[in-house]
C-alpha positions as CSV (number, residue, x, y, z in Angstrom):
1,M,191.0,105.1,43.1
2,E,189.2,108.0,44.8
3,K,186.1,107.5,42.5
4,D,186.1,103.8,43.3
5,N,186.1,104.5,47.0
6,L,183.2,107.0,46.5
7,K,181.1,104.4,44.6
8,F,181.8,101.7,47.2
9,E,180.9,103.9,50.1
10,R,177.6,105.0,48.6
11,A,176.6,101.4,47.7
12,S,177.9,99.3,50.6
13,H,175.6,100.3,53.5
14,V,171.9,100.4,53.2
15,I,169.4,100.9,56.1
16,L,165.7,100.0,55.9
17,T,164.2,100.7,59.3
18,S,161.1,102.0,61.1
19,H,162.9,102.1,64.5
20,K,162.6,105.6,66.0
21,N,166.1,105.5,67.5
22,Q,167.5,105.3,64.0
23,I,165.4,108.1,62.5
24,Y,167.1,111.5,62.5
25,K,165.7,113.9,65.0
26,E,166.4,117.3,63.4
27,I,164.5,117.1,60.2
28,P,162.6,120.3,59.3
29,S,158.8,119.9,59.9
30,V,156.4,120.2,57.0
31,N,153.1,121.9,57.8
32,W,151.2,121.6,54.5
33,G,148.8,124.4,53.8
34,A,150.4,126.9,56.2
35,K,150.0,130.5,55.5
36,T,153.6,131.2,54.7
37,A,156.5,129.3,53.2
38,K,158.5,129.7,56.5
39,E,155.6,128.2,58.5
40,R,155.1,125.4,56.0
41,G,158.8,124.6,56.1
42,P,161.2,123.5,53.3
43,I,160.9,120.2,51.4
44,V,164.2,118.4,51.7
45,A,164.5,115.4,49.4
46,T,168.2,115.6,48.6
47,I,170.4,112.7,49.4
48,S,173.6,114.5,50.0
49,E,172.7,114.9,53.7
50,K,170.3,112.2,54.9
51,D,170.0,113.8,58.4
52,N,167.7,116.5,57.1
53,R,165.5,114.6,54.7
54,N,161.8,115.2,55.4
55,A,160.4,113.7,52.2
56,I,160.4,110.3,50.5
57,G,162.0,110.0,47.1
58,T,164.3,112.5,45.7
59,H,164.4,115.5,43.2
60,S,164.4,115.3,39.4
61,G,161.7,112.6,39.2
62,S,162.4,110.0,36.4
63,Y,165.9,111.5,35.9
64,T,167.1,110.2,39.2
65,V,168.0,106.9,37.6
66,Y,170.2,108.6,35.1
67,R,171.8,110.5,37.9
68,A,172.5,107.2,39.7
69,L,174.1,105.8,36.7
70,S,176.3,108.9,36.3
71,I,177.4,108.5,40.0
72,A,178.0,104.8,39.4
73,K,180.2,105.8,36.4
74,G,182.1,108.2,38.6
75,E,181.2,111.3,36.7
76,F,178.6,112.9,38.9
77,P,179.8,114.1,42.3
78,A,177.6,112.3,44.8
79,D,177.9,115.1,47.4
80,H,177.1,117.9,44.9
81,K,175.1,120.8,46.3
82,S,173.4,123.2,43.8
83,D,174.7,126.7,43.4
84,L,171.4,128.5,43.1
85,H,172.9,132.0,42.5
86,N,170.9,133.8,39.7
87,T,168.5,131.0,39.2
88,E,165.5,133.0,40.6
89,A,162.2,133.2,38.6
90,T,162.0,135.7,35.8
91,A,158.3,136.4,36.6
92,Q,156.6,136.5,39.9
93,I,154.0,133.8,40.4
94,G,151.7,134.3,43.3
95,P,151.3,133.7,46.2
96,Y,147.6,133.1,45.8
97,P,145.0,132.0,48.4
98,S,145.0,128.5,46.8
99,W,148.6,128.0,47.9
100,T,147.5,127.8,51.5
101,D,144.4,125.7,50.9
102,P,145.4,122.1,51.5
103,E,142.3,121.0,49.5
104,K,143.4,122.9,46.4
105,I,147.0,121.8,45.9
106,V,148.3,118.4,46.9
107,S,150.6,117.3,44.0
108,I,153.0,120.1,43.7
109,D,154.8,122.4,46.2
110,P,153.5,126.0,45.5
111,W,156.5,127.4,47.3
112,G,158.9,125.3,45.2
113,G,159.9,128.2,43.0
114,E,160.7,130.5,46.0
115,V,163.2,128.5,47.9
116,Q,166.2,130.5,46.8
117,K,164.6,133.6,48.4
118,V,162.5,132.2,51.2
119,F,165.0,129.7,52.6
120,K,168.2,131.6,51.9
121,E,169.1,131.6,55.5
122,E,168.8,127.9,55.8
123,I,170.6,127.3,52.5
124,D,173.4,129.5,53.6
125,K,173.8,127.4,56.8
126,G,174.1,124.3,54.7
127,L,170.6,122.9,54.4
128,D,170.4,121.4,51.0
129,V,167.0,122.8,49.9
130,R,166.3,122.6,46.2
131,P,163.6,124.2,43.9
132,T,160.9,122.0,42.5
133,I,159.6,124.8,40.3
134,A,161.5,127.0,37.8
135,V,160.3,130.0,35.8
136,T,162.1,131.4,32.8
137,Q,161.4,133.1,29.4
138,A,161.5,131.6,26.0
139,Q,160.4,132.1,22.3
140,L,158.6,129.3,20.5
141,Q,159.3,128.5,16.9
142,L,156.5,126.5,15.3
143,P,155.7,126.1,11.6
144,E,152.0,126.1,12.4
145,I,152.2,129.6,13.8
146,K,154.0,130.8,10.7
147,E,151.3,129.2,8.6
148,A,148.7,131.0,10.7
149,M,150.4,134.2,9.9
150,R,150.6,133.5,6.2
151,E,146.9,132.8,6.2
152,G,146.1,135.9,8.1
153,R,144.8,134.3,11.3
154,L,147.7,135.7,13.3
155,K,149.6,138.9,12.8
156,A,152.9,140.1,14.3
157,D,152.6,142.6,17.1
158,G,156.2,142.7,18.1
159,K,155.5,141.6,21.7
160,I,153.6,138.3,21.7
161,V,154.2,137.3,18.1
162,K,157.4,138.6,16.6
163,E,157.9,139.6,12.9
164,N,159.6,136.3,12.2
165,G,156.8,134.3,13.8
166,D,158.5,133.5,17.1
167,V,156.1,133.6,20.0
168,A,157.3,135.0,23.4
169,V,156.2,133.0,26.5
170,T,156.9,132.6,30.1
171,K,157.5,128.9,30.8
172,I,157.4,127.1,34.1
173,A,158.7,123.6,34.9
174,L,157.1,121.9,37.9
175,E,158.3,118.7,39.6
176,P,155.7,116.6,41.4
177,V,155.7,116.9,45.2
178,W,152.9,114.8,46.6
179,F,151.4,115.4,50.0
180,L,150.1,111.9,50.6
181,P,147.2,112.7,53.0
182,G,145.9,115.1,50.4
183,I,146.4,112.7,47.5
184,A,144.6,110.0,49.4
185,K,141.7,112.2,50.2
186,R,141.5,113.4,46.5
187,L,141.4,109.8,45.4
188,N,138.9,108.8,48.3
189,I,141.1,106.2,49.9
190,S,143.0,106.0,53.1
191,E,146.6,107.2,53.3
192,G,147.7,103.8,54.5
193,E,146.1,102.1,51.5
194,L,147.7,104.6,49.1
195,R,151.1,104.1,50.7
196,K,150.8,100.3,50.4
197,I,149.7,100.4,46.7
198,L,152.5,102.8,45.8
199,F,155.0,100.6,47.6
200,N,153.8,97.4,46.0
201,E,153.3,98.7,42.4
202,T,156.7,100.3,42.3
203,G,158.3,97.0,43.3
204,G,159.2,98.4,46.7
205,M,161.2,101.3,45.3
206,F,160.6,103.5,48.4
207,P,160.5,101.4,51.6
208,E,159.8,104.6,53.6
209,L,156.2,104.5,52.2
210,V,155.6,101.7,54.6
211,T,158.3,102.2,57.2
212,R,158.1,106.0,57.8
213,P,154.5,107.1,58.5
214,D,155.9,110.3,59.9
215,L,157.0,111.4,56.4
216,H,154.0,112.7,54.5
217,V,155.6,114.0,51.3
218,L,156.7,111.9,48.4
219,L,158.6,113.1,45.3
220,P,157.6,110.4,42.8
221,P,159.9,109.2,40.0
222,I,157.7,110.6,37.3
223,G,158.1,113.3,34.7
224,S,157.6,116.9,35.4
225,T,154.9,119.2,34.0
226,T,155.5,122.4,32.0
227,A,153.2,125.5,31.7
228,Y,153.6,128.0,28.9
229,I,152.1,131.5,29.5
230,F,151.2,133.9,26.7
231,G,150.9,137.4,28.0
232,N,151.1,138.6,31.6
233,P,151.3,135.7,34.1
234,A,149.6,137.8,36.7
235,D,146.5,138.0,34.5
236,L,145.9,134.3,34.9
237,A,144.5,135.0,38.4
238,N,142.1,137.8,37.2
239,P,138.8,136.2,36.2
240,E,137.9,139.5,34.3
241,V,140.8,138.9,31.9
242,E,139.9,136.5,29.0
243,L,141.9,133.2,29.4
244,S,142.4,130.6,26.7
245,C,143.7,127.3,28.0
246,R,144.8,124.0,26.6
247,V,145.5,121.2,29.1
248,H,147.5,118.7,27.1
249,D,148.7,115.2,27.8
250,E,152.0,114.2,26.2
251,C,152.0,112.3,22.9
252,N,155.6,112.1,21.7
253,G,154.8,110.5,18.4
254,S,152.4,113.3,17.3
255,D,153.6,116.3,19.4
256,V,157.3,116.0,18.3
257,F,157.4,113.8,15.2
258,G,154.0,114.6,13.6
259,S,152.5,111.1,13.5
260,D,149.0,111.3,11.9
261,I,147.3,108.5,13.8
262,C,146.0,111.0,16.4
263,T,144.9,114.6,16.8
264,C,147.4,115.5,19.6
265,R,149.8,117.9,17.8
266,P,147.2,119.8,15.7
267,Y,145.1,120.2,18.8
268,L,148.1,121.4,20.7
269,T,149.3,123.9,18.1
270,Y,145.7,125.1,17.6
271,G,145.6,125.7,21.4
272,I,148.9,127.6,21.1
273,E,147.6,129.7,18.2
274,H,144.5,130.6,20.1
275,A,146.5,131.3,23.3
276,A,148.7,133.8,21.4
277,A,145.8,135.4,19.7
278,T,144.0,135.9,23.0
279,A,147.1,137.4,24.6
280,Q,147.4,139.8,21.6
281,K,143.8,141.0,22.4
282,G,144.7,141.9,25.9
283,G,143.9,138.5,27.4
284,V,146.1,135.7,28.5
285,G,146.9,132.2,27.1
286,L,148.0,129.1,28.9
287,I,149.2,125.7,27.8
288,V,149.8,123.0,30.4
289,Y,151.8,120.0,29.2
290,F,151.6,116.8,31.3
291,R,153.9,113.8,30.9
292,K,151.2,111.1,30.6
293,E,152.4,109.4,27.4
294,G,149.9,107.0,25.9
295,R,147.0,107.8,28.3
296,A,149.6,107.1,31.1
297,L,150.1,103.6,29.7
298,G,153.5,104.4,28.0
299,E,154.7,104.4,24.4
300,V,155.4,100.7,24.2
301,T,151.8,99.9,25.1
302,K,150.6,102.6,22.7
303,F,152.5,101.1,19.7
304,L,151.3,97.6,20.6
305,V,147.7,98.9,20.5
306,Y,148.3,100.5,17.1
307,N,149.5,97.1,15.7
308,A,146.4,95.4,17.2
309,R,144.1,98.0,15.8
310,K,145.5,97.8,12.3
311,R,145.5,93.9,12.2
312,Q,142.1,93.2,13.7
313,V,139.4,91.6,11.6
314,G,137.4,94.3,10.0
315,G,140.3,96.8,10.0
316,D,141.1,99.8,12.2
317,S,137.6,101.2,12.9
318,A,136.2,103.8,15.3
319,L,133.8,101.1,16.5
320,N,136.7,99.1,18.2
321,Y,139.0,101.9,19.0
322,F,139.0,101.7,22.8
323,K,138.5,97.9,22.9
324,R,142.0,97.2,21.6
325,T,143.6,99.4,24.2
326,E,141.7,97.5,26.9
327,C,142.7,94.2,25.5
328,V,146.4,95.1,25.6
329,A,146.6,97.2,28.7
330,G,143.7,96.0,30.8
331,V,142.1,99.5,30.8
332,E,141.0,102.0,28.2
333,D,142.7,104.9,29.9
334,A,145.1,104.9,32.9
335,R,145.0,108.6,33.3
336,F,143.4,110.2,36.2
337,Q,142.7,113.9,36.1
338,E,142.0,114.5,39.8
339,L,145.5,116.0,40.4
340,M,145.6,118.0,37.2
341,P,143.9,121.2,38.4
342,D,146.6,121.7,41.0
343,I,148.7,123.5,38.4
344,L,145.9,125.8,37.6
345,H,145.4,126.6,41.2
346,Y,149.1,127.3,41.6
347,L,148.8,129.9,38.8
348,G,145.8,131.5,40.6
349,V,143.3,130.5,37.8
350,Q,139.6,131.0,38.8
351,K,138.0,131.2,35.5
352,I,138.8,129.8,32.0
353,H,136.9,131.5,29.3
354,N,138.0,129.2,26.4
355,L,139.0,125.6,27.3
356,H,140.5,123.7,24.4
357,S,139.5,120.2,25.4
358,M,137.0,117.6,24.5
359,S,137.7,115.4,27.5
360,N,135.0,115.3,30.1
361,M,137.5,113.9,32.6
362,K,139.5,117.1,32.3
363,Y,136.5,119.3,32.3
364,D,134.9,117.6,35.4
365,A,138.2,117.8,37.3
366,I,138.7,121.5,36.5
367,T,135.1,122.6,37.3
368,G,135.0,120.1,40.3
369,S,138.0,121.9,41.8
370,G,136.0,125.2,41.8
371,I,137.3,126.8,38.5
372,E,134.6,128.1,36.2
373,V,134.7,127.2,32.5
374,V,132.8,129.4,30.0
375,N,133.4,127.9,26.6
376,R,134.7,124.5,25.5
377,I,136.4,124.4,22.1
378,S,136.8,121.2,20.0
379,I,139.5,120.7,17.4
380,P,138.4,122.1,14.0
381,K,137.5,119.4,11.5
382,E,140.0,120.7,9.0
383,L,142.9,120.0,11.4
384,I,142.1,116.3,11.9
385,P,144.5,114.0,10.0
386,A,142.8,111.4,7.8
387,D,144.1,108.5,9.8
388,A,143.0,110.2,13.1
389,Q,139.3,110.2,12.1
390,V,139.1,106.8,13.8
391,E,140.2,108.4,17.1
392,I,138.0,111.4,16.9
393,E,134.8,109.6,16.0
394,A,135.4,107.0,18.6
395,K,135.9,109.7,21.3
396,K,132.8,111.6,20.2
397,A,130.8,108.3,20.4
398,A,132.2,107.6,23.9
399,G,130.8,110.9,25.2
400,Y,133.7,113.4,24.6
401,F,132.4,116.9,24.2
402,T,131.4,117.8,20.6
403,E,128.8,119.9,18.9
404,E,128.9,117.8,15.8
405,E,126.9,114.7,14.8
406,I,127.8,111.5,16.8
407,K,128.1,108.2,14.9
408,D,127.1,104.8,16.1
409,G,127.0,101.2,14.9
410,D,127.6,100.9,11.1
411,G,128.6,104.6,11.1
412,L,131.5,103.9,13.4
413,Q,132.5,100.8,11.7
414,G,132.6,102.7,8.4
415,V,135.3,105.1,9.8
416,Q,138.4,103.2,8.9
417,G,142.1,104.0,9.3
418,R,145.0,103.0,7.1
419,K,146.2,99.4,6.9
420,L,149.4,98.6,8.7
421,D,151.5,98.3,5.6
422,E,150.2,101.6,4.0
């Protein structure tokens, strides 16, 4: 009965308002780009105490819906407050000058991994502040690394690469925290227009986008980002220390299950191998993993495109690689990379000596944000699966970075993938 009452209370009364007399007066202020975390103020997006919320949305991104279902089922305590004892970061990240530059970081909260320490007094008084960044240690077990050791490309050093092939890393999870004025400026539109589009295109999910212009921070319901650091995290901010970096957009089919229609997993694991090798030489390696499945179009769209490519007249050719995506989705690529460098600035990166990416969108976003790139590294030919030749040749012809021959016309049509039933 108690669970039923709890569910009824949470679902029975909904307020959508822009009237100032119904807006809570004591919410903590947010001064984005302030010189210290205290001056900036905490980001409060928890729903346990609506009086103190100063952000639109809520923590945990896309997992909020699962939490809602768990609450509806009566298994998740709706008024739960996190016990943050012993959750502090295992490695110190920053602070760096970029943290207080409102032009450099607009899509994450650089102080989001410090709340246990910085806002301890407020938390002890009952303010429900929660971290949006977590730092821990891990060891990676990848068959590609063990293969690299067997072939002599990597050797165990006992610190970065263990004798059994495990690779030691510092890993960081980062939830999105969007400062809407900064996001709008980065995208070259007005904040009002951005709010209206976000509201409309999410089916009105967050009414505060249009009813609360006083709230400038949004925690959107999208997946988090993970950074894997090989070597000393502090060295990321030292431009004199060699840095090898792969900025990778999620591809579940390849990254996890090894699907051979694209180059995603081999490019990712090659980046990991190079990152580990660089750390062994006294440098530092970095892999940043973004949840942008299927060029931010989603896995359903991606699989539909696969079918269309394989069934089209003339077969799955590099010549029509991008066209089929546009036919299904309306656009060749829904990703935008303007926000991507924020993670690099959070880590203090000023110079990337080896960037594992053929994408000009990524390269332009990184260099356009003020980070120097010395070398660009393509995926080696021998790592490209046979069925992924379609993808790689199409990308090269579309202007992706390469030092190899670029095919056109009949040459692209001649690059064929497997038939759908093979």
